[in-house]
N, C-alpha and C positions, 0 to 999 in steps of 0.2 A: 504494500500500500504506500503510495507516494506521500511525501510530507504535505503536499498541497491538499490532497484528499483528507488527510488527517486533520489539517487546519480547518477545512470546510466542515467536517463532521463535528469538530470541537467548537464551531462557531467563532473561530479566531481569524484574524486577517492573514491572508496568505502572502507569499513572497512573489506573487505573479508580476508585480511591477518590475522587480529586479530580474526576473527570469524572462518571461516572454515579452513583457512590456518593453524592456530595453532592446530586445531583438527587433521588435516591430518598429520602434522609433529609429533605430540605426538603419534599418532597411528603408524607411521612408526618406531619410537623409541621403542615403546612397542610391536611391531609386532602384532598390532591389526588392522584388516581391517576397513577402514572407507569409504566404497564406496559411500554413499550418500553425505557426506561432500566433498569427492574428486570430485564428479561430479558437485556439486554446485560451488566449488572453481574454477574448470576449466571453467565452463560456464560463471561465472562472469568475470574471467580474459579475456576470449574471447570477451565478450561484451565490456569490457573496452578497449581492443586493437582495436576494430572496431571504437571507438570514438576518433577522432583525437585531441579533446580538453582535454581529460583526461591525466593528468600528474601524474604518480605514483612516490612517493619518494623512497628512498633506504631502506625502512623498515617500 
């Protein structure tokens, strides 16, 4: 079980920004498509948003 899934199940913020979010942003800057990381990033953000106890910091 991944640490991201463990965090989601525990209703804790994940490290998705540092993992897939960083890859997505760097890909945008370099004009390199990152469809798999983008999809994972958006899916995890969606799951976090559905959990009312997850509080994400500003960065």
